[in-house]
N, C-alpha and C positions, 0 to 999 in steps of 0.2 A: 821661380815657374810653378805654376798654376799648376795645380790637380785635379786631373779629369774628372769633371762630376759623374756622380752614377747616369743620371740621365742621357748623357753623351754616349758611354759607355753602352749602353740598354741600346739606345739609336744603331749605335756601327756591328751590335752582335745581332740586331731584328734583321737590320738590311743584309747581313751577312747572309742569315739564315734564308731569308727571301732569296738570296740571288741563288746560294746552291741550291735551292728547291726549284727555283724556276730551270736551274741547269739540268738539275735530276730531270724534268719531269717527262722530256722527249723518249730517254731510257724506258723509266717507268711503265710509259704506253708501249713501247716497242716490244718491252721481253712479258707481255700478258699474255701467258697462256705459251711461251716460249717453252722447249725442252731444253735441261743445260745437266751434262755430265760433269760432273765435279771430281778429280783423281787426286786424293788429298793424303798426299806421304806421313810414311808412319812415323818420322821426324817430329811432324807438324802435331803427331795422336800423345806423343810423348810430351808435348811442351805442356807448358802453362799460357798457352793461347789457344786450345782448344773448347773452352767455355766459353769466350769472346766469338772465332772462327762458327762452334754452335746457334751463338745465339743471331748475330748476319744469315748465316743461313736456314732458318726460323724466320728471319724478318723477308728473304727473299722467299719463300713461298706463300706467308701473308700478303706476296705482291701478288699473288697469281702464274710464279715460275713453277713449272713441273722440274723437280731433279732426281736425279741417278748420281749415287755418290756410290764409289769403288777407291780402296785405300790402299796401299802399302800393308806389310808386316815385318819388315825386315828387325824392326830394333828390337820389338818382342820378340822375333824369335830368340838374337842375342842376350837379351834379359833372360830368358826362360832358360836356353844353351848354360851361361852362366853360371846360374844357379842348380844345374844339372851337373856341372864339368864335362858337360856334353861338347860336342864339335856341330856347330850350327849349319852351315851350308857349303860344299864342298864348292873348289876355288872354281872347278869346272861347271859350275850351277848345277852338280848332278842331285838329283832327290833320290834319296835310299829311306827306307824304311821308317827309320829312325827318323829322320831329316822329314819324314812327311808327315809323323805325327806331333813336330814340334812345329811345323807350318800350320796345322788344322788347331794347334794351341794358342798359337797367336793369332790366327785369323778368327779365334772366338773371342779371345780377349779386345781384340783392334774393335771390333765388331759390339760388342757389350758396351765398351766405353765409350764408342760413339751414340750407341743408342741415348747411352746414360746420357751423356751430356745433350742431345736432340730432346729429352726428354723434361731439360730444366725450365718453369717458367721465368721469365726478363722482370729484375726487379723491377724494372720501367713499367710494367703493365699491370692494371687496377684490379683486371676481372682472376682473381687464382682459379675460376671455374671452370675458365677456357679448356678445353681439353687439350692433349700432346696431340701432337702430329705424328699421325700414323705412318708405320714405318715396315716396308714390306721386305723381305728378304729371303734366299730360295733356290733351286735347280736354276739361275735362268742362262748357264752356260753347260754348252754340250763340249767336252776337252776330248784332243788324244793326243798319245805322246809322243814328244821326240824323236824315241828310238836311241839306236846309235849314228855318234854324228863324232867321223875322226877316228873311229873305232874305238870311241867310249862310250856304252850303254849309260845313257840321260835318266833311267831309272824315270822316277815318277814327275821330273818335269815334263810338264808338256807346252802345247800350245790350243788356242780357242778353237774349235771346227766351228759351232754353229749358238747365235743370241738369239735365244727365244723372248724375240721384240712383242709377238703378240701379247705375251705376259706380263711383260716388263710395262707394254700399254696400256695393260688391259688395268692394272697398277695406278697408274698415273693418271687415268681419266677418274679412278675414283679418290684423286688430293689425295695419293698415298705417295710418301718416299719412300722410295727405291732404294737398298744399300747390296750392293754385291760385294762381295770377300772376292780375294786373287786365287780360286777352287775352284775348277770346274769336273764333272761327272762323265767317264765314258759311258757308252751304249751296256759296257759288261758291267759297271756299276763298279769301278774303280775308278779312283782320286787324282788331280795333277794338280801340280802347283806350278799357276798363272803368271808371267808379268805382270805387274801393273798394267803398265805402260799398254800393252798388247790387249791388253781387257779394256782398258779404257777405250782404244782405238775400234775394237769390233764394237762396243757398245754403243758409243756413239753414233757410227755410220750405220747401224742395222737399225735404232729406231729414228733413224734423222737429225740429228740432235741442231738445236740452233750454235751451241760453243761448246766445246771442251775444255776446259778448264783446269792448270796444273796448279795445284797446291804445296810450294817444296818449303827449302831452305832459302834458296837464292831470289831474289828480286829483279825474276826475268831470265834473256838471253843476256850474256853477256861479248862484249867486243873485243878485240884485242887490246885497251886501253881499261877492261875490266869495268865499261862503262854499261848502264841497261839500255840497248838497243828499243824503243819504243813500238816500233813499228818493222813488219816487216811481210812482205809476200811471198810466193810462190819461187819466183825466182830471186831474190835475192836470198834468200833460202838456200837455196840451190850452188848461189854461190858463195854461200858463208859455210854448206857443206865441204864444197872443191876446196875452198885455199885450206881447210882441215886444221884451225884455229880453235873449235871447240875440245872440251873435255866428252869422256864416253857420255855421260851422263845428257848433256845439256845435245849432244848427237843426236841420241835415241830421242828427244823430244822434238827436235827440230825434223828426224826422217818419220816421227809419229802425225808431227804437223803438217806435212806435204802430203801425205796418205790421206788423211783425214778430212785436208783442203781441199782434194779431190776427187773425192768421196761423198760430197755432201754437205758435211758439215762449216758452216759460214765462217766460224771466229774460232780460233784457236789460243788459248792465253797462257800464259806463265806467270806465276808473280809468287810471292813469298807468304806462306801461310804460318810464318812468324812475326809478320808484321801489323799489328792490331789495324783490320778494317781494310785492307790492302781490296779484298772481293767488293767492298762497296764502290770505293774509289776505282777501281777498274772497271764494273760495271755502271757508277754512276756518272763518273766525268768523265767531262772532255781531256782532258790530261791522261786519266789510267792513272795504275800504279806497277807496271809490270811490262810486257813482252804482249803487243795481241798482233797475231798472225793471221791472213786473209788470203785468198787465192790470188787475185787482183787487187791492184794499187784501191787502198783505203777511197780517196776523193774521187766521184764522176759527180759529172755533171747530165741531167737528165731535164725532160721534159716535166713541166708544175703541173703540178695535181691539186684537184678542189681542197683537199688536204693539206697545200704548204702554203693557200691565202694567207691563217692569222702567222705565218713566220716572215714570208714576203713582207706584208704591213709591218711588222718589226720593226722588219731592215727597212724599211720607208721612211717612217713613225720621224726620227732625228731629224732625218735630211730635208722631211716637209715641213718640220717647228722650224728649220734653219731658215728659208726657204728656198733650199736649193731645187728643192721638187716639187714639180705639181701634187699639190694632194691625190691623191686614189683612194677608194673608198671601196668597202667589202663588195658592192653592186658592180664598180669599174672593175674588180679582179676578176668577178665572176664570169664578166662576160669577156674576158679580154687573158687568160688565166692562157689559154693555147698559143699565147704570144710569146710566152714565160721560160723560160730554165730556171734551174735552179744548181750550184752544186752545194752537195750533198756530202759530210764525210760521216759516215756510221748513222745513226738519224739524228744528228743537227744540220741545216742548212746554213752553213755561211755566207752564201752570195746567190742571187739572183741577177738576170738580166732578159732584156724583151727586145725582140725583132718586131718589128713594125713591116709590114710589104705592102708595094704600092706596085702593083702588077704592070700598069701600063706604063709606068715611064720604069721598069724594071730594075725599082730600086728600091731600097729600103733602110729602116732607121735603126739604130742602136739605143736603148732607150733603159733607161732605169738599171745601170749596170752600178750595182750596190755589195760591197762586200764588208761582211764582218768588221767590227773595231778589232774581235778579239782574233783577226787571221789575217791582215795585211801586210803581215810581213813575208805570205806562204806565197806570192805571187801568183794569188786567184784570179785576180783582175784581169792581166794578162792572158788565162786561162777561159774565159769566162767572155774575154774579146776574140780570139782565138779561134770558140765554138762559135759566135757570132758569124765571123766570117764564112767560115765552112760553110752555115746552115744558108747562108747569102747565095756562097757560090753552087750551090746544090742547086740553088731553087732558078739557077742560073741568072742571078740580079748582074746587075752593071757597075753600079754604084752602090756604099753605103754611107749614111751619112751619118750627124750626131749633134745635138745641139747643149750644150753647155753654159752656165754662166758662172763656174769657179776651177774647171778642168781642163783650162783648154792645150796648156802645154803637157798632157798626159797624154792626148790625143795625137799632137804633134809629135811627139816625140815614138806615136808610132805609125806613123806613117799615115795621119790625114793631113786635108791644107785647109787651110780656110776658105772659107764659100762664102757665096753671096745669097739673097733668099733668094732672090728669081731663079736659083740652083736647086729650091728644092721643090718636090712635086706641089701642085699646086694646090692639092687639099690641106700640105703639109702651110704651104704659106700662106695659105685663110686664118689656119689655127694659129700658127705664130703672130700674128698681127694682131688677134684677136686677146693673146692670155697677155700681150703688151710687158713680156716679161726681159726681152732683148737680149736674148741667147747668142751666144755666137757660136756661129753654123761651122761644120766642118765636115768636110767629104773624104773619101777613099773609093778610089776604082779598085773594082775587083778583076 
């Protein structure tokens, strides 16, 4: 067996880098200028993964993302309580004066540990004169006491009354990272301990964040077989909650996700902060690394726009090279983009289709139906076909036809029948004759 030469290895790694970077580029473009809220578990803050996570967070800021970070402090509370032989927090979540002092100390330690980690300059950065990212923290939260619940005075346990969204926005506009600890203050000047999930929820809604990302110890939301669920929408989340199969922590995450998704946040992510690079994998790859949640199904078919021309041409290029499709250049696409629809999942176009209309004959041509090789087992071709049929019906067309050199069986299996040249609209007959491709013709009554 021969040993691979270094040149082959370099070629492989270079190609892999190019592939990964190109895959990430739509996401990098999309997230530039967007606001993300990161809710980091205290388990992550006390782990040896904090430095790597901080480096990834700094990378996000360098790519133009506006970040708000909130954090837990339970692990710090336990450590302080153990050192002083004190009781940390009442099992009923009652916060007395002693417990509130622990919370303040714990929040202080967590905050300064985060600030220290975010002040590090990664070793791969050559210019060490680059200034640190500016971090702002302060009284962004107004709190109110929980009061008496079921006959129990909750003491200094509180809930979020108001978020000073204008102040947060002011700091973000100055390219500062905003750090919010789970403590709020009342109008009377009293401090209250706040649940991290509630803080993350209130802040992400108040500032209309693009994403709310929970970084904890578990790699996403788990199903009954303890496997990570990669994607959920609000309907699926409610079904999961109704089945009552998730533990208390996951239930709270799912409830928070539903609420923020229905109040303007576009995506909620749950992933492990203990898995190196999970944040980058979740944001910049198609597969992700945890659970991503949205209000509606992730995939959608929409009218194509000029900004989609490059991706459509990339989908078409291999089929043009193989002689399956006629060449289409940028000028053609600009003139005909209104006839195209694209199938999009998150920021990535996985397929396209065109409907050319012949109004006098009340006929339409299904053309350029393409699905990316990365998504050909997902039924996207069927969805694009259904989309065009619906379009044609809404335009009150009577027949839909398609021309193909090598996918005739696919159309036959989906209700098309073989047709002749004379059954095409006259203009299309002339085009057919001039290009000399001898494509097979299929038609379907609508």
